[in-house]
N, C-alpha and C positions, 0 to 999 in steps of 0.2 A: 643527676644520676640516677637512671631507674633502677627500682628495687628487682631483686629476685623472686618471681612468685615460690613460694613454699607450697611442697607438696607432701599433704600427708601419704607416705607412702606405708604400703601392709608390712613390708619390714621396721619401719620407726613403731609401727604398731605393736607388733611384736616385741620391740623392745622395751614399752613403753608396760607389755601387760607379763609381766617373766612365767607366771604359775600356767604348766602348760598339759593340758590334759589331750592323753593320746583317747583316739576314739575306734582304733584297731578299724583301721575299713582305710583302703587302698582304690576301691571299687567308690563310681561315683553312686550317688544317690539318688533314689528317685525327689519328685518335685515338692512331694507332698512330704516325708519325713526331713526333708531338707528344711521345709518352712518352717517345722515342728522342732527342730533339733534349734533357728534360730529363735524362735518362739520364748522356749523355755532357757536359753543365753538370755534374754533378755528380762527373763522373769526373774531369772538368779541374780543379775547385774542391778538389776529393779533398776532396766532402765539407763547403769550406767556403758562404759565402754570394755566391748570385748571383739575378739577376731578369731573367724572360724575357717578356716582353708587347707590347705595343699602345701606340705612344704618338704624337702630329698630331704628322706632319709633311710641311711644302707642301701643307697641304689632304687630306692620307691619313692614315688610320691604319696606320704601317708595325710591325714589328715589329722589335725591335731584344734585342737581350742585353745584358745591364752585369755586368760582371769586376768583380774588385777589382784585378787584375792584369794591365800589360803582356802577360805572357808567355801567360798565360791570355786572354786575348781574342786574340792573335796564333794557339794554338792553334787555336780553335774557329774560327779565319776556317779552318783552314787544312781543317778535318776538314767545312765550310761544302761547302768548294769544292772538293775528292778528295769527296764524297756527291752533288754537285750536287742541295743540301736542298735548293734556292728554285724548284727544278723538279719539286716530289715533287708526286704527281696531290691535285687538289684533290677535298675529300666532298662527293659529289651528295648534293642536298637536294630530298627529293620525288623523282616517278616523272619519267622522263621522257615526250617526248610520245607515244613507239609506247607506253609502258605505261601511259597512259591509256585510248589509244583501244582498245585492247586489253582494260582490262578495260570500259568502257564497252559490248564487246559480248558481251563476258560479265555483265555482270550486266544489262545489260536481255532480254539470252535469257532469264534466269533470272528475270525479272517478267515477263514473258508468260509465259512456262511455269505458273506457279506463279502469279497473279495477284497478285503483287504493286503490278506497277507503278501496274496502275487505282484500287490503292488508294492507292498515295503520290502520286500525281497529284491525285488528286479530295482526299485531306488537304489540301495545299496549296494548291488552286483555290478551296475552299470556306471558305481562314481569308482566302485572298486577295484573295475577292470582299464577305468580312465586313469590309472594310476592318483587320484586324490587320498586325500587322508585321510587318516579312519575317523578322526569328525567329522569332515564334512562327508564324509560317507552316512555315517550317523545324524549327522541334522538330513541329509536330503532323502532317510527313509523316516524318519520323525512329519517330514513335510508333506509323505506319502500318504501317513494317515490320518493329516488334518482333516480335509475332506470327508472321512466319516465318524461319525455319533462312536468312541468307544466305548464300554465298559468303566468301571469307577476303579481306575486303573493307583489309587492312592499312592504308596510310595514305590510303583512302578512303571517302568519304563517299556508300556507295549512293544513298541517299532525294536527296541532290542531283543527284547525276550523270544517276540518272531526271531528276527536274522540269525540268536543264538539257535534257537530251535531247526532250523533249516540248516543252519553250518550242520550242526550233532546228526541231525537225520535224513538231510538231502545233498550230501559235500560236492554229487557232482553237478548241484545246478549255478557251483560257483568255478567249477574248474571246466567249464562248455565241455564233459562227457557226457556225449546223450545216449542213455542204453538202447541195446538190438530191441527196433522194435515188434519183432515177433518173439522176443522172450519170455519164455512160460512162465516163470517160478515170478513175482509181484510182493513186495512187502507189504502186511496186512493195512497200511495205512496211506497206501499208493490212490492216486485222484485221476480222475478220467483228462485225458493227453492236453486239452484246455486248458486246465486247471491247474492240473500236476509241474505241467514245462514253465516254471518263474522266466527261462532264458531267453523263450522266444519276444522275439521282439514286436511281431506282428500287434 
């Protein structure tokens, strides 16, 4: 008869380590702060067992540390208080509003200069009118930008930013509406007809 493999789960570790230290934190830590916390726990426990993680308390996931002895928990509490560890900086996830606006200006200017904007919006609009799914429309618009050399996009999706800008600023490109050719008033960002009319099939 095969023996069951014994897995040392987090719940078992917490039961073995009865002394709990509340870190008074619900937000995640930066990588450097998390490494420092674990190094301090190893120093306090002299390389013995400890556990640091999140547990559900009062409807919130809070960070706690489990220690094997009372003096270890007291030493960690003292270090957390001296370092003001619960007030450490929260890591930034994704770009700020200012970074997103700056990238939109850069990618739109680049798309107008290279002609990529017209191709990307055209690919999205064609798939949308054919009844394709939103995922398919996004994929085709990304493929339309591949022949070009876009600027450093980091965690941005350049084709999505272009389509979102076109939907916001030039919604008539997507509903088939053509403004009157002799219209006297044009918006300040109006382009020459051969570049502006992304809905032209030629």
